[in-house]
MDAnalysis code that builds the backbone (N, CA, C; Angstrom):
import MDAnalysis as mda
import numpy as np

u = mda.Universe.empty(732, n_residues=244, atom_resindex=np.repeat(np.arange(244), 3), trajectory=True)
u.add_TopologyAttr("name", ["N", "CA", "C"] * 244)
u.add_TopologyAttr("resid", np.arange(1, 245))
u.add_TopologyAttr("resname", ["MET", "THR", "SER", "GLU", "LEU", "ASN", "CYS", "THR", "ASP", "TRP", "LEU", "HIS", "PRO", "TYR", "LEU", "ASP", "ASN", "GLU", "LEU", "GLU", "THR", "GLU", "MET", "ALA", "VAL", "ARG", "VAL", "ASN", "MET", "HIS", "LEU", "ALA", "LYS", "CYS", "ALA", "ARG", "CYS", "LYS", "ALA", "ARG", "VAL", "ALA", "ASP", "LEU", "GLN", "ALA", "LEU", "ARG", "ASP", "GLY", "ILE", "ARG", "GLN", "HIS", "ALA", "SER", "TYR", "TYR", "PRO", "ALA", "PRO", "GLU", "LEU", "MET", "GLN", "GLN", "ARG", "ILE", "MET", "SER", "GLN", "ILE", "ASN", "ARG", "GLN", "LYS", "PRO", "ASP", "LEU", "SER", "SER", "GLY", "GLN", "TRP", "LEU", "ALA", "PRO", "ALA", "PHE", "SER", "ALA", "ALA", "ALA", "LEU", "ALA", "ALA", "SER", "VAL", "MET", "LEU", "TYR", "LEU", "ALA", "THR", "PRO", "SER", "SER", "GLN", "ASP", "ALA", "LEU", "MET", "ASP", "GLU", "VAL", "VAL", "SER", "SER", "HIS", "VAL", "ARG", "SER", "LEU", "LEU", "GLU", "GLN", "HIS", "LEU", "ALA", "ASP", "VAL", "ALA", "SER", "SER", "ASP", "LYS", "HIS", "THR", "VAL", "LYS", "PRO", "TRP", "PHE", "THR", "GLY", "LYS", "ILE", "ASP", "PHE", "SER", "PRO", "PRO", "VAL", "TYR", "ASP", "PHE", "ALA", "GLU", "GLN", "GLY", "TYR", "PRO", "LEU", "ILE", "GLY", "GLY", "ARG", "LEU", "ASP", "TYR", "ILE", "GLN", "HIS", "GLN", "ASN", "VAL", "ALA", "ALA", "LEU", "SER", "TYR", "HIS", "ARG", "ASN", "LYS", "HIS", "ILE", "ILE", "ASN", "LEU", "PHE", "VAL", "ILE", "PRO", "ASN", "ASN", "ALA", "THR", "ASP", "SER", "PRO", "ILE", "HIS", "SER", "SER", "SER", "ARG", "ARG", "GLY", "PHE", "ASN", "ILE", "VAL", "SER", "TRP", "GLN", "LYS", "ASN", "ASN", "MET", "ALA", "PHE", "GLU", "ALA", "VAL", "SER", "ASP", "LEU", "ASN", "ALA", "GLN", "GLU", "LEU", "GLN", "ALA", "PHE", "ALA", "GLN", "MET", "ILE", "LEU", "SER", "GLN", "HIS"])
u.atoms.positions = np.array([
    [0.843, -1.199, 0.000],
    [0.000, 0.000, 0.000],
    [0.880, 1.251, 0.000],
    [0.559, 2.235, -0.802],
    [1.281, 3.485, -0.795],
    [0.485, 4.508, -0.029],
    [1.182, 5.569, 0.404],
    [0.500, 6.621, 1.156],
    [-0.418, 7.431, 0.270],
    [-0.215, 7.343, -1.050],
    [-1.020, 8.139, -1.965],
    [-2.425, 7.563, -2.152],
    [-2.543, 6.243, -2.011],
    [-3.828, 5.607, -2.239],
    [-4.217, 4.790, -1.023],
    [-5.393, 5.072, -0.508],
    [-5.933, 4.319, 0.608],
    [-7.042, 3.430, 0.067],
    [-6.850, 2.112, 0.193],
    [-7.799, 1.191, -0.446],
    [-9.211, 1.371, 0.079],
    [-9.363, 1.838, 1.329],
    [-10.708, 2.027, 1.865],
    [-11.417, 3.180, 1.161],
    [-10.655, 4.056, 0.516],
    [-11.247, 5.204, -0.177],
    [-11.670, 4.853, -1.600],
    [-10.877, 4.022, -2.297],
    [-11.136, 3.808, -3.722],
    [-11.642, 2.421, -4.079],
    [-11.558, 1.471, -3.160],
    [-11.864, 0.088, -3.512],
    [-13.271, -0.086, -4.083],
    [-14.277, 0.315, -3.322],
    [-15.651, 0.120, -3.790],
    [-16.030, 1.073, -4.923],
    [-15.634, 2.357, -4.899],
    [-15.893, 3.202, -6.072],
    [-15.249, 2.654, -7.344],
    [-14.085, 2.034, -7.214],
    [-13.421, 1.440, -8.379],
    [-14.252, 0.301, -8.946],
    [-14.719, -0.582, -8.068],
    [-15.520, -1.713, -8.511],
    [-16.875, -1.272, -9.060],
    [-17.377, -0.125, -8.576],
    [-18.671, 0.385, -9.023],
    [-18.544, 1.329, -10.210],
    [-17.309, 1.473, -10.765],
    [-17.068, 2.334, -11.932],
    [-17.430, 3.786, -11.664],
    [-17.111, 4.266, -10.461],
    [-17.453, 5.635, -10.084],
    [-16.245, 6.572, -10.118],
    [-15.067, 6.049, -10.445],
    [-13.854, 6.862, -10.451],
    [-13.695, 7.596, -11.781],
    [-13.122, 8.783, -11.721],
    [-12.781, 9.498, -12.941],
    [-11.624, 8.780, -13.630],
    [-11.418, 9.082, -14.912],
    [-10.415, 8.377, -15.703],
    [-9.033, 8.436, -15.074],
    [-8.603, 9.625, -14.646],
    [-7.261, 9.778, -14.085],
    [-7.084, 8.913, -12.842],
    [-8.103, 8.916, -11.975],
    [-8.017, 8.117, -10.757],
    [-8.062, 6.637, -11.074],
    [-8.874, 6.244, -12.055],
    [-8.958, 4.829, -12.438],
    [-7.614, 4.325, -12.948],
    [-6.916, 5.168, -13.708],
    [-5.588, 4.791, -14.198],
    [-4.614, 4.653, -13.033],
    [-4.661, 5.575, -12.074],
    [-3.779, 5.496, -10.894],
    [-4.044, 4.219, -10.111],
    [-5.308, 3.875, -9.968],
    [-5.658, 2.661, -9.227],
    [-5.135, 1.433, -9.947],
    [-5.288, 1.374, -11.266],
    [-4.782, 0.229, -12.013],
    [-3.266, 0.112, -11.898],
    [-2.566, 1.239, -11.896],
    [-1.115, 1.212, -11.713],
    [-0.770, 0.717, -10.318],
    [-1.554, 1.145, -9.326],
    [-1.335, 0.698, -7.954],
    [-1.572, -0.808, -7.832],
    [-2.627, -1.304, -8.468],
    [-2.942, -2.726, -8.396],
    [-1.854, -3.580, -9.032],
    [-1.184, -3.017, -10.032],
    [-0.113, -3.764, -10.688],
    [1.072, -3.988, -9.755],
    [1.173, -3.159, -8.690],
    [2.323, -3.257, -7.773],
    [1.953, -3.784, -6.398],
    [0.691, -3.686, -6.027],
    [0.273, -4.035, -4.662],
    [-0.492, -5.352, -4.673],
    [0.146, -6.419, -4.231],
    [-0.486, -7.739, -4.248],
    [-1.679, -7.805, -3.297],
    [-1.589, -7.095, -2.175],
    [-2.662, -7.132, -1.192],
    [-3.942, -6.529, -1.756],
    [-3.845, -5.359, -2.350],
    [-5.024, -4.712, -2.918],
    [-5.544, -5.488, -4.127],
    [-4.629, -6.011, -4.930],
    [-5.032, -6.782, -6.100],
    [-5.835, -8.001, -5.679],
    [-5.409, -8.644, -4.578],
    [-6.135, -9.819, -4.086],
    [-7.511, -9.443, -3.569],
    [-7.612, -8.301, -2.876],
    [-8.908, -7.849, -2.366],
    [-9.872, -7.543, -3.505],
    [-9.360, -6.869, -4.540],
    [-10.203, -6.558, -5.700],
    [-10.661, -7.846, -6.385],
    [-9.749, -8.808, -6.536],
    [-10.095, -10.068, -7.185],
    [-11.161, -10.822, -6.401],
    [-11.031, -10.821, -5.068],
    [-12.016, -11.520, -4.233],
    [-13.393, -10.875, -4.353],
    [-13.438, -9.545, -4.289],
    [-14.720, -8.851, -4.384],
    [-15.334, -8.994, -5.775],
    [-14.480, -8.943, -6.798],
    [-14.986, -9.083, -8.157],
    [-15.535, -10.483, -8.380],
    [-14.858, -11.490, -7.815],
    [-15.340, -12.868, -7.945],
    [-16.695, -13.026, -7.263],
    [-16.852, -12.368, -6.123],
    [-18.136, -12.417, -5.425],
    [-19.228, -11.765, -6.264],
    [-18.934, -10.588, -6.822],
    [-19.911, -9.887, -7.652],
    [-20.267, -10.702, -8.890],
    [-19.231, -11.312, -9.525],
    [-19.480, -12.115, -10.723],
    [-20.339, -13.328, -10.390],
    [-20.065, -13.935, -9.237],
    [-20.850, -15.094, -8.833],
    [-22.310, -14.751, -8.632],
    [-22.558, -13.612, -8.030],
    [-23.941, -13.177, -7.818],
    [-24.621, -12.900, -9.151],
    [-23.894, -12.227, -10.057],
    [-24.483, -11.900, -11.357],
    [-24.789, -13.151, -12.167],
    [-23.927, -14.162, -12.055],
    [-24.096, -15.355, -12.877],
    [-25.159, -16.298, -12.333],
    [-25.292, -16.361, -11.006],
    [-26.137, -17.395, -10.423],
    [-27.417, -16.884, -9.768],
    [-27.459, -15.583, -9.453],
    [-28.676, -15.062, -8.831],
    [-29.770, -14.919, -9.884],
    [-30.995, -15.067, -9.456],
    [-32.138, -14.905, -10.357],
    [-32.646, -13.472, -10.281],
    [-32.757, -12.834, -11.431],
    [-33.249, -11.463, -11.502],
    [-34.563, -11.456, -12.279],
    [-35.560, -10.822, -11.720],
    [-36.870, -10.790, -12.360],
    [-37.367, -9.344, -12.424],
    [-37.524, -8.803, -13.625],
    [-38.063, -7.439, -13.726],
    [-39.494, -7.394, -13.218],
    [-39.828, -6.326, -12.534],
    [-41.188, -6.189, -12.013],
    [-42.163, -6.033, -13.177],
    [-43.245, -6.818, -13.193],
    [-44.256, -6.644, -14.250],
    [-44.838, -5.233, -14.222],
    [-45.237, -4.764, -15.386],
    [-45.757, -3.399, -15.481],
    [-46.962, -3.193, -14.568],
    [-47.839, -4.197, -14.480],
    [-49.013, -4.070, -13.623],
    [-48.613, -3.929, -12.164],
    [-47.585, -4.661, -11.756],
    [-47.100, -4.565, -10.378],
    [-46.561, -3.169, -10.098],
    [-45.796, -2.628, -11.043],
    [-45.252, -1.283, -10.863],
    [-46.383, -0.264, -10.736],
    [-47.423, -0.419, -11.563],
    [-48.550, 0.516, -11.521],
    [-49.267, 0.448, -10.174],
    [-49.461, -0.758, -9.661],
    [-50.137, -0.906, -8.375],
    [-49.320, -0.317, -7.240],
    [-48.015, -0.518, -7.282],
    [-47.155, 0.023, -6.231],
    [-47.179, 1.546, -6.249],
    [-47.043, 2.125, -7.448],
    [-47.053, 3.579, -7.542],
    [-48.405, 4.139, -7.133],
    [-49.482, 3.428, -7.472],
    [-50.817, 3.866, -7.069],
    [-50.947, 3.868, -5.558],
    [-50.381, 2.831, -4.909],
    [-50.451, 2.763, -3.450],
    [-49.648, 3.889, -2.815],
    [-48.487, 4.171, -3.390],
    [-47.665, 5.264, -2.859],
    [-48.392, 6.594, -3.002],
    [-49.029, 6.804, -4.160],
    [-49.720, 8.068, -4.404],
    [-50.928, 8.252, -3.489],
    [-51.496, 7.135, -3.010],
    [-52.650, 7.226, -2.125],
    [-52.263, 7.572, -0.682],
    [-50.956, 7.506, -0.401],
    [-50.532, 7.833, 0.964],
    [-50.575, 9.354, 1.135],
    [-51.628, 9.870, 1.717],
    [-51.806, 11.306, 1.931],
    [-51.772, 11.578, 3.436],
    [-50.585, 11.765, 4.012],
    [-50.483, 11.905, 5.455],
    [-51.146, 13.176, 5.982],
    [-51.744, 13.033, 7.162],
    [-52.323, 14.178, 7.870],
    [-51.234, 14.773, 8.750],
    [-50.665, 15.893, 8.321],
    [-49.539, 16.486, 9.032],
    [-49.925, 17.038, 10.403],
    [-51.214, 17.202, 10.665],
    [-51.635, 17.714, 11.967],
    [-51.683, 16.620, 13.019],
    [-51.473, 15.386, 12.595],
    [-51.527, 14.252, 13.516],
    [-50.271, 13.425, 13.383],
    [-49.860, 12.839, 14.491],
    [-48.677, 11.986, 14.469],
    [-48.894, 10.730, 13.675],
    [-50.125, 10.470, 13.239],
    [-50.415, 9.252, 12.499],
    [-49.810, 9.266, 11.092],
    [-49.324, 10.427, 10.686],
    [-48.744, 10.490, 9.340],
    [-47.433, 9.721, 9.246],
    [-46.795, 9.470, 10.388],
    [-45.488, 8.830, 10.358],
    [-45.550, 7.417, 9.786],
    [-46.558, 6.643, 10.204],
    [-46.638, 5.248, 9.775],
    [-46.818, 5.112, 8.269],
    [-47.839, 5.778, 7.662],
    [-47.978, 5.636, 6.211],
    [-46.812, 6.235, 5.439],
    [-46.246, 7.313, 5.964],
    [-45.115, 7.927, 5.264],
    [-43.931, 6.977, 5.253],
    [-43.659, 6.367, 6.422],
    [-42.556, 5.417, 6.498],
    [-42.829, 4.211, 5.605],
    [-44.101, 3.752, 5.617],
    [-44.465, 2.600, 4.800],
    [-44.258, 2.893, 3.322],
    [-44.663, 4.078, 2.897],
    [-44.510, 4.444, 1.490],
    [-43.040, 4.551, 1.115],
    [-42.236, 5.158, 2.009],
    [-40.806, 5.299, 1.720],
    [-40.136, 3.940, 1.646],
    [-40.495, 3.058, 2.585],
    [-39.900, 1.723, 2.580],
    [-40.299, 0.954, 1.327],
    [-41.556, 1.113, 0.927],
    [-42.039, 0.430, -0.263],
    [-41.317, 0.939, -1.501],
    [-41.145, 2.254, -1.588],
    [-40.449, 2.829, -2.743],
    [-39.008, 2.356, -2.787],
    [-38.360, 2.309, -1.613],
    [-36.977, 1.845, -1.566],
    [-36.875, 0.396, -1.997],
    [-37.833, -0.407, -1.580],
    [-37.821, -1.818, -1.955],
    [-37.970, -1.988, -3.461],
    [-38.851, -1.177, -4.043],
    [-39.049, -1.255, -5.488],
    [-37.771, -0.860, -6.224],
    [-37.098, 0.199, -5.749],
    [-35.875, 0.639, -6.401],
    [-34.808, -0.451, -6.342],
    [-34.670, -1.102, -5.187],
    [-33.697, -2.171, -5.061],
    [-34.055, -3.342, -5.967],
    [-35.353, -3.582, -6.108],
    [-35.812, -4.703, -6.920],
    [-35.513, -4.467, -8.397],
    [-35.718, -3.227, -8.814],
    [-35.556, -2.906, -10.227],
    [-34.106, -2.646, -10.609],
    [-33.303, -2.150, -9.660],
    [-31.922, -1.774, -9.966],
    [-31.007, -2.982, -9.870],
    [-31.254, -3.986, -10.669],
    [-30.442, -5.192, -10.658],
    [-29.387, -5.102, -11.753],
    [-28.209, -5.667, -11.515],
    [-27.164, -5.619, -12.525],
    [-27.555, -6.434, -13.751],
    [-27.100, -6.016, -14.916],
    [-27.411, -6.731, -16.147],
    [-26.132, -7.294, -16.742],
    [-26.299, -8.260, -17.648],
    [-25.136, -8.837, -18.317],
    [-24.423, -7.782, -19.159],
    [-25.169, -6.801, -19.689],
    [-24.554, -5.744, -20.479],
    [-23.675, -4.857, -19.598],
    [-24.111, -4.562, -18.367],
    [-23.283, -3.787, -17.446],
    [-21.986, -4.517, -17.154],
    [-22.071, -5.822, -16.927],
    [-20.873, -6.617, -16.653],
    [-19.927, -6.590, -17.847],
    [-20.486, -6.664, -19.054],
    [-19.665, -6.620, -20.263],
    [-18.961, -5.278, -20.391],
    [-19.674, -4.179, -20.131],
    [-19.061, -2.859, -20.205],
    [-17.886, -2.738, -19.227],
    [-18.070, -3.281, -18.025],
    [-16.984, -3.252, -17.039],
    [-15.757, -3.987, -17.570],
    [-15.986, -5.135, -18.173],
    [-14.871, -5.954, -18.647],
    [-14.118, -5.292, -19.796],
    [-14.838, -4.724, -20.767],
    [-14.137, -4.150, -21.920],
    [-13.357, -2.897, -21.531],
    [-13.896, -2.104, -20.607],
    [-13.157, -0.928, -20.149],
    [-11.899, -1.358, -19.392],
    [-12.027, -2.356, -18.527],
    [-10.859, -2.845, -17.790],
    [-9.797, -3.389, -18.743],
    [-10.226, -4.111, -19.773],
    [-9.278, -4.644, -20.750],
    [-8.619, -3.524, -21.545],
    [-9.389, -2.507, -21.871],
    [-8.839, -1.352, -22.594],
    [-7.761, -0.665, -21.754],
    [-8.087, -0.389, -20.492],
    [-7.120, 0.275, -19.607],
    [-5.876, -0.589, -19.416],
    [-6.078, -1.882, -19.241],
    [-4.946, -2.787, -19.040],
    [-4.018, -2.791, -20.255],
    [-4.573, -2.753, -21.455],
    [-3.738, -2.750, -22.656],
    [-2.899, -1.480, -22.743],
    [-3.446, -0.368, -22.250],
    [-2.701, 0.892, -22.266],
    [-1.599, 0.893, -21.212],
    [-1.922, 0.404, -20.019],
    [-0.939, 0.388, -18.930],
    [0.224, -0.548, -19.242],
    [-0.102, -1.696, -19.811],
    [0.927, -2.688, -20.117],
    [1.561, -2.456, -21.482],
    [1.064, -1.441, -22.203],
    [1.544, -1.136, -23.552],
    [1.507, -2.390, -24.433],
    [0.402, -3.104, -24.311],
    [0.210, -4.329, -25.090],
    [-1.041, -4.171, -25.942],
    [-0.872, -3.487, -27.054],
    [-1.992, -3.241, -27.945],
    [-2.134, -4.325, -29.010],
    [-1.054, -5.034, -29.309],
    [-1.116, -5.990, -30.406],
    [-0.164, -7.158, -30.190],
    [-0.659, -8.366, -30.475],
    [0.208, -9.540, -30.584],
    [0.768, -9.628, -31.998],
    [-0.007, -9.132, -32.953],
    [0.453, -9.019, -34.328],
    [0.301, -7.549, -34.722],
    [1.428, -6.859, -34.845],
    [1.416, -5.431, -35.134],
    [1.551, -5.218, -36.637],
    [0.464, -4.750, -37.247],
    [0.472, -4.511, -38.687],
    [-0.752, -3.693, -39.062],
    [-0.589, -2.860, -40.070],
    [-1.720, -2.107, -40.600],
    [-2.349, -2.821, -41.791],
    [-1.804, -4.003, -42.122],
    [-2.306, -4.785, -43.253],
    [-3.357, -5.773, -42.748],
    [-4.589, -5.595, -43.180],
    [-5.663, -6.489, -42.724],
    [-5.427, -7.924, -43.168],
    [-4.683, -8.126, -44.271],
    [-4.400, -9.472, -44.756],
    [-3.313, -10.151, -43.932],
    [-2.674, -9.403, -43.076],
    [-1.735, -9.976, -42.107],
    [-2.422, -10.228, -40.774],
    [-3.254, -9.284, -40.356],
    [-3.889, -9.373, -39.042],
    [-4.984, -10.425, -39.011],
    [-5.857, -10.435, -40.009],
    [-6.996, -11.362, -39.991],
    [-6.562, -12.827, -39.969],
    [-5.631, -13.256, -40.845],
    [-5.218, -14.667, -40.801],
    [-4.535, -15.055, -39.494],
    [-3.964, -14.084, -38.793],
    [-3.264, -14.393, -37.541],
    [-4.208, -15.025, -36.519],
    [-5.488, -14.666, -36.557],
    [-6.453, -15.194, -35.589],
    [-6.845, -16.646, -35.881],
    [-6.574, -17.127, -37.086],
    [-6.970, -18.489, -37.459],
    [-6.315, -19.508, -36.535],
    [-7.144, -20.370, -35.965],
    [-6.644, -21.400, -35.063],
    [-6.515, -20.950, -33.622],
    [-6.659, -19.654, -33.378],
    [-6.557, -19.128, -32.013],
    [-7.923, -18.879, -31.393],
    [-8.913, -18.611, -32.233],
    [-10.296, -18.433, -31.795],
    [-11.191, -19.171, -32.775],
    [-12.411, -19.467, -32.353],
    [-13.294, -20.284, -33.188],
    [-14.273, -19.455, -34.012],
    [-13.896, -18.232, -34.347],
    [-14.697, -17.395, -35.241],
    [-13.739, -16.490, -36.006],
    [-14.243, -15.846, -37.040],
    [-13.396, -15.007, -37.893],
    [-13.822, -13.548, -37.772],
    [-13.084, -12.743, -37.022],
    [-13.473, -11.334, -36.844],
    [-13.200, -10.526, -38.110],
    [-14.072, -9.606, -38.443],
    [-13.801, -8.728, -39.589],
    [-12.685, -7.744, -39.243],
    [-11.776, -7.546, -40.162],
    [-10.637, -6.650, -39.934],
    [-10.565, -5.658, -41.081],
    [-10.512, -4.381, -40.746],
    [-10.435, -3.328, -41.752],
    [-9.385, -2.303, -41.335],
    [-8.833, -1.648, -42.332],
    [-7.920, -0.535, -42.070],
    [-8.550, 0.728, -42.642],
    [-8.672, 1.745, -41.800],
    [-9.282, 3.003, -42.238],
    [-8.266, 4.145, -42.177],
    [-7.059, 3.870, -42.650],
    [-6.003, 4.886, -42.617],
    [-6.389, 6.118, -43.424],
    [-7.026, 5.903, -44.566],
    [-7.408, 7.034, -45.414],
    [-8.443, 7.926, -44.727],
    [-9.238, 7.339, -43.848],
    [-10.250, 8.109, -43.115],
    [-9.719, 8.641, -41.785],
    [-8.448, 8.358, -41.486],
    [-7.846, 8.877, -40.256],
    [-7.936, 7.931, -39.074],
    [-8.222, 6.643, -39.338],
    [-8.299, 5.640, -38.276],
    [-7.426, 4.437, -38.658],
    [-6.111, 4.595, -38.685],
    [-5.256, 3.485, -39.122],
    [-5.265, 2.316, -38.133],
    [-5.156, 1.123, -38.688],
    [-5.091, -0.099, -37.895],
    [-3.704, -0.245, -37.285],
    [-3.645, -0.570, -35.991],
    [-2.374, -0.821, -35.311],
    [-2.034, -2.306, -35.353],
    [-3.029, -3.149, -35.103],
    [-2.805, -4.587, -35.088],
    [-3.907, -5.295, -34.325],
    [-3.662, -6.550, -33.996],
    [-4.656, -7.338, -33.281],
    [-4.019, -8.165, -32.178],
    [-4.842, -8.632, -31.267],
    [-4.360, -9.472, -30.162],
    [-5.518, -10.322, -29.656],
    [-5.189, -11.294, -28.846],
    [-6.197, -12.058, -28.133],
    [-6.478, -11.395, -26.799],
    [-7.742, -11.418, -26.375],
    [-8.115, -10.945, -25.047],
    [-9.081, -11.966, -24.462],
    [-9.435, -11.768, -23.202],
    [-10.296, -12.732, -22.514],
    [-11.440, -11.977, -21.858],
    [-12.638, -12.143, -22.402],
    [-13.817, -11.426, -21.916],
    [-14.986, -12.401, -21.874],
    [-15.786, -12.289, -20.835],
    [-16.950, -13.159, -20.663],
    [-16.556, -14.634, -20.704],
    [-15.438, -14.935, -20.053],
    [-14.961, -16.312, -19.899],
    [-14.650, -16.987, -21.232],
    [-14.184, -16.228, -22.206],
    [-13.814, -16.810, -23.494],
    [-12.774, -15.943, -24.190],
    [-12.024, -16.550, -25.094],
    [-11.072, -15.800, -25.902],
    [-11.820, -14.969, -26.934],
    [-11.417, -13.726, -27.081],
    [-12.046, -12.824, -28.049],
    [-10.959, -12.136, -28.853],
    [-11.370, -11.503, -29.943],
    [-10.440, -10.734, -30.766],
    [-10.464, -9.271, -30.330],
    [-9.286, -8.679, -30.242],
    [-9.172, -7.251, -29.936],
    [-8.357, -6.601, -31.053],
    [-8.937, -5.610, -31.694],
    [-8.275, -4.870, -32.766],
    [-8.001, -3.458, -32.289],
    [-6.788, -2.980, -32.521],
    [-6.408, -1.646, -32.047],
    [-6.244, -0.687, -33.220],
    [-6.772, 0.509, -33.022],
    [-6.670, 1.583, -34.010],
    [-6.226, 2.845, -33.275],
    [-5.772, 3.830, -34.030],
    [-5.542, 5.114, -33.382],
    [-6.121, 6.250, -34.212],
    [-6.542, 7.250, -33.480],
    [-7.128, 8.450, -34.094],
    [-6.412, 9.634, -33.476],
    [-5.526, 10.271, -34.247],
    [-4.651, 11.308, -33.702],
    [-3.857, 10.697, -32.551],
    [-4.021, 11.162, -31.315],
    [-3.266, 10.610, -30.188],
    [-4.109, 9.671, -29.329],
    [-5.273, 9.299, -29.816],
    [-6.196, 8.459, -29.046],
    [-6.158, 7.016, -29.549],
    [-6.181, 6.084, -28.632],
    [-6.216, 4.665, -28.959],
    [-7.660, 4.165, -28.898],
    [-8.029, 3.374, -29.880],
    [-9.342, 2.714, -29.901],
    [-9.115, 1.213, -29.825],
    [-9.743, 0.564, -28.882],
    [-9.759, -0.896, -28.837],
    [-11.129, -1.365, -29.296],
    [-11.160, -2.223, -30.297],
    [-12.403, -2.812, -30.777],
    [-12.408, -4.288, -30.384],
    [-13.293, -4.663, -29.471],
    [-13.412, -6.038, -29.028],
    [-14.516, -6.724, -29.835],
    [-14.202, -7.892, -30.376],
    [-15.164, -8.665, -31.161],
    [-15.426, -9.961, -30.405],
    [-16.677, -10.151, -29.991],
    [-17.036, -11.225, -29.067],
    [-18.118, -12.091, -29.696],
    [-17.894, -13.394, -29.840],
    [-18.921, -14.265, -30.446],
    [-20.079, -14.504, -29.486],
    [-21.281, -14.533, -30.026],
    [-22.472, -14.870, -29.235],
    [-23.603, -15.249, -30.177],
    [-24.756, -15.506, -29.615],
    [-25.903, -15.919, -30.428],
    [-27.023, -14.881, -30.422],
    [-26.700, -13.651, -30.068],
    [-27.716, -12.603, -29.989],
    [-28.113, -12.130, -31.383],
    [-29.288, -11.538, -31.462],
    [-29.762, -10.988, -32.738],
    [-29.073, -9.660, -33.019],
    [-29.058, -9.269, -34.280],
    [-28.429, -8.011, -34.673],
    [-29.084, -6.837, -33.954],
    [-28.279, -5.841, -33.607],
    [-28.806, -4.635, -32.959],
    [-28.018, -3.426, -33.449],
    [-28.639, -2.246, -33.483],
    [-27.964, -1.051, -33.994],
    [-26.944, -0.498, -33.007],
    [-26.244, 0.511, -33.438],
    [-25.211, 1.152, -32.620],
    [-25.832, 1.808, -31.389],
    [-25.169, 1.601, -30.273],
    [-25.595, 2.196, -29.003],
    [-24.371, 2.774, -28.312],
    [-24.473, 3.987, -27.817],
    [-23.353, 4.662, -27.153],
    [-23.568, 4.724, -25.651],
    [-22.457, 4.576, -24.908],
    [-22.502, 4.689, -23.459],
    [-21.126, 5.144, -22.983],
    [-20.940, 5.200, -21.669],
    [-19.639, 5.580, -21.129],
    [-19.426, 4.887, -19.791],
    [-18.149, 4.653, -19.477],
    [-17.749, 4.050, -18.216],
    [-16.423, 4.661, -17.793],
    [-16.345, 5.147, -16.571],
    [-15.089, 5.652, -15.988],
    [-14.401, 6.674, -16.884],
    [-15.174, 7.460, -17.588],
    [-14.608, 8.501, -18.435],
    [-14.296, 8.051, -19.848],
    [-14.480, 6.772, -20.156],
    [-14.245, 6.259, -21.505],
    [-15.570, 6.145, -22.254],
    [-15.528, 6.465, -23.535],
    [-16.702, 6.289, -24.383],
    [-16.717, 4.869, -24.949],
    [-17.910, 4.314, -25.090],
    [-18.092, 2.966, -25.614],
    [-19.192, 3.008, -26.671],
    [-18.930, 2.395, -27.803],
    [-19.950, 2.242, -28.843],
    [-20.129, 0.742, -29.080],
    [-21.366, 0.279, -28.966],
    [-21.662, -1.153, -29.051],
    [-22.654, -1.428, -30.177],
    [-22.504, -2.584, -30.803],
    [-23.512, -3.049, -31.743],
    [-23.363, -4.558, -31.905],
    [-24.356, -5.168, -32.509],
    [-24.391, -6.621, -32.704],
    [-24.606, -6.910, -34.178],
    [-23.770, -7.807, -34.734],
    [-23.895, -8.133, -36.152],
    [-23.331, -9.525, -36.421],
    [-24.094, -10.331, -37.144],
    [-23.614, -11.645, -37.589],
    [-23.096, -12.509, -36.445],
    [-23.875, -12.592, -35.362],
    [-23.517, -13.412, -34.202],
    [-22.213, -12.982, -33.541],
    [-21.938, -11.698, -33.617],
    [-20.774, -11.121, -32.947],
    [-21.167, -9.799, -32.301],
    [-20.686, -9.613, -31.074],
    [-20.863, -8.332, -30.391],
    [-19.614, -7.492, -30.618],
    [-19.804, -6.228, -30.945],
    [-18.690, -5.303, -31.178],
    [-18.718, -4.226, -30.101],
    [-17.568, -4.036, -29.455],
    [-17.444, -3.035, -28.394],
    [-16.221, -2.175, -28.674],
    [-16.449, -0.933, -29.100],
    [-15.358, 0.002, -29.364],
    [-15.185, 0.908, -28.152],
    [-13.973, 0.950, -27.598],
    [-13.702, 1.691, -26.362],
    [-12.557, 2.666, -26.590],
    [-12.718, 3.899, -26.117],
    [-11.660, 4.897, -26.282],
    [-11.962, 6.124, -25.440],
    [-10.921, 6.948, -25.220],
    [-11.154, 8.263, -24.626],
    [-11.383, 9.307, -25.719],
    [-11.474, 8.838, -26.955],
    [-11.851, 9.698, -28.077],
    [-13.263, 10.223, -27.852],
    [-13.553, 11.406, -28.390],
    [-14.898, 11.955, -28.190],
    [-15.946, 11.057, -28.835],
    [-17.152, 11.117, -28.302],
    [-18.216, 10.188, -28.692],
    [-18.553, 10.274, -30.179],
    [-18.528, 11.479, -30.754],
    [-18.904, 11.646, -32.155],
    [-17.928, 10.924, -33.091],
    [-16.638, 11.076, -32.835],
    [-15.641, 10.434, -33.695],
    [-15.616, 8.925, -33.486],
    [-15.898, 8.480, -32.265],
    [-15.962, 7.040, -32.016],
    [-17.177, 6.431, -32.717],
    [-18.277, 7.152, -32.736],
    [-19.458, 6.680, -33.466],
    [-19.193, 6.626, -34.969],
    [-18.456, 7.614, -35.477],
    [-18.114, 7.615, -36.905],
    [-17.261, 6.399, -37.240],
    [-16.340, 6.045, -36.359],
    [-15.514, 4.848, -36.534],
    [-16.396, 3.594, -36.585],
    [-17.332, 3.510, -35.661],
    [-18.239, 2.359, -35.613],
    [-19.088, 2.267, -36.884],
    [-19.550, 3.398, -37.369],
    [-20.377, 3.406, -38.571],
    [-19.587, 2.905, -39.781],
    [-18.300, 3.251, -39.845],
    [-17.478, 2.786, -40.966],
    [-17.347, 1.267, -40.946],
    [-17.142, 0.704, -39.766],
    [-17.012, -0.754, -39.670],
    [-18.339, -1.432, -39.991],
    [-19.418, -0.889, -39.435],
    [-20.733, -1.486, -39.660],
    [-21.113, -1.456, -41.141],
    [-20.681, -0.444, -41.858],
    [-21.027, -0.335, -43.273],
    [-20.276, -1.331, -44.153],
    [-19.240, -1.964, -43.569],
    [-18.421, -2.888, -44.349],
    [-18.930, -4.327, -44.296],
    [-19.834, -4.622, -43.358],
    [-20.264, -6.028, -43.233],
    [-21.752, -6.127, -42.870],
])
């Protein structure tokens, strides 16, 4: 442990993706050197993953939500009497219970956490590519025999998004393809993950100060992660989507 970072201050915000980018990078650098903190993070993450994988989550039916909100709205306390405390407390407790019930973690949230962590790790370890080349005919064949799917590989140097190379990564308990690009001084990691989901359009989000653009195509999930501004990252995603 260093005097600069107190694990009691950053441990849970780090796991909850509440840290700003600069602090998240400092924490990752600290974890690379501190075995004690790294073990604590691993234990807590394993616990969270276990709950996400094995716990049953059930969204509240719309009719149930309507009935609960109707009951809350009917609580009209008489402020001139102490009797208002009971219904007010009951309504607050009921609302809190509903919020806890509905605010359950999703598989997409877990995926976002993983791709951002992998992106940061590649930057800290300066490991952007196992095969460094801007030639798609060099990068694409490199994956043959290493993963059981064929990720699309493109170079957009003419559009200002040159290909750096490709590497293997490990996300959602499986080997995936990671393609690295750069835009000016910004690095883009594009993770290609096999699955059986139906096609879906581009969706933008953010985690720990990083922008993420996601879409689904041809039984593959695509996750583009970067500190590049959202508009340029979306333009990058649109170029790839238009190719396949």
